[in-house]
N, C-alpha and C positions, 0 to 999 in steps of 0.2 A: 433523580427525575423530579421535575417541578411542573405542576399544573398551573398555567398562566391564564387567567380569565381575560376574555375579550370584552373590554368595557362598552363597546358600541352595540353589543348584542344583549339587549335586555327585553324582557317581556313587559306587559302592561303594568305589572306590579313592581317593576324595578329590579327583578332578580336577573342575574347573569345567566344566559342560556347557552353560551358557547365558550369554549376554552381550547387551548392547545398545550401540548406537553413539550418540554425541552430538557435536555440533560445539562446540568450545571455542576461545577466543582463546589464541594462543601467548604473547603478552605485551601489556602495557598500551599500548605505543607503537603497535602495529598497530591496536589497538582505537580509540585516539584519532585516528589517521589516517583510519580509515573513518568515524568519527563526524564529522570535519571535512568529508570528501567528501560525506556525506549531507546535511549542513547546506548546503553550497554548491549541491547539486542542488535542495534545497528553495527556496533563494533564487531560483534560475533558474526553477523551476516557478511560484513566486509572481509573478515578473515576467511570465512567459508568460501566466498567467491574467489579469493586469491588461490586457495588450495584447489578448487575445482578448475580454475583456469590453468594451473600447472598440469593437472592430469589431462585436461583436454589437449594441451600442447604436446604432452608425451604420447598421446594416443593418435596423433595426426597421421601416422604412417600405417595404420591398421588397414586391412583390405577394404575395398569400397563397399562390400556388402554390409559391413558392420560400422562403417565410418560415419559417425555423427558429430565428430569433434568440431567441424566448421560451424554447424548449427548451434551446438552447445556453447562454443566460443562467442557467437553472436548473441545468444540469450544472456550469457554472463555479462557481456558488454552493456546490453540494455538494462540489465538488473543493477549494474554498477551505477549507471546514470540515474536510474530511478531511486536508488539508495541515496544518491547525492541530493536529489529533489526532496526526498523524505526528510533528510537532515535539515534542509532549509524550512520545510513545512513545520517540523517539530519546534525549531528554534524561533521562528518568526510569527507563526499564525496560531499558536496554541491559545492565545487570549481570545481570538475570534472563533467561536465554536462552530458557526455555520461554514466558514471558509475552511476550517480545519477538517471537518467531517467530509466536505466536498473534495478536498485535496486527497484525503486518505482513500476515498472511494475511487477517484480517478487513478491514483497510483496502483491500488490493488487490481483494478481492472486491467491496466497495462501490464502488470506482472503476469497475470493469468493468461492474457491474450498472447503475450510474447512467447511464453513457454508452449502453449498449445499450438499456435500456428507454426512456429519454427521447428517444432519436433514432428508434428503430424502431417503438415502439408508436403514436405519433401518425400515422405514415405508414400503418400497417396499418389504423388506424381510418378514416383518410381514404380508403383504397382500398375499404373496405366501404361 
């Protein structure tokens, strides 16, 4: 975390009165280490999605009362696409910190919304 002074904000004695903070990498080795860790986590997530897709396919013939495999399959498809977008984000935007943070925030938002909406909205509709 680095505190950056705003040069245009000075008082009458010439002292800086405003600043903002931003996160920066200390060195390139640490940046490459975290990039490798994120890549390994993405591989693990991809394998997990494949296993879950297999089980959702096997459970497709369960009675209607407990059948959520259609919605889970759709969630997994969306997460697979978001995982691909995350791979592009990690590889191409890691040097631009603001775009990187914005991209992460948007992808995490869509991960959460896809799971919540596709699991709970059909249940609410079924209850009505």
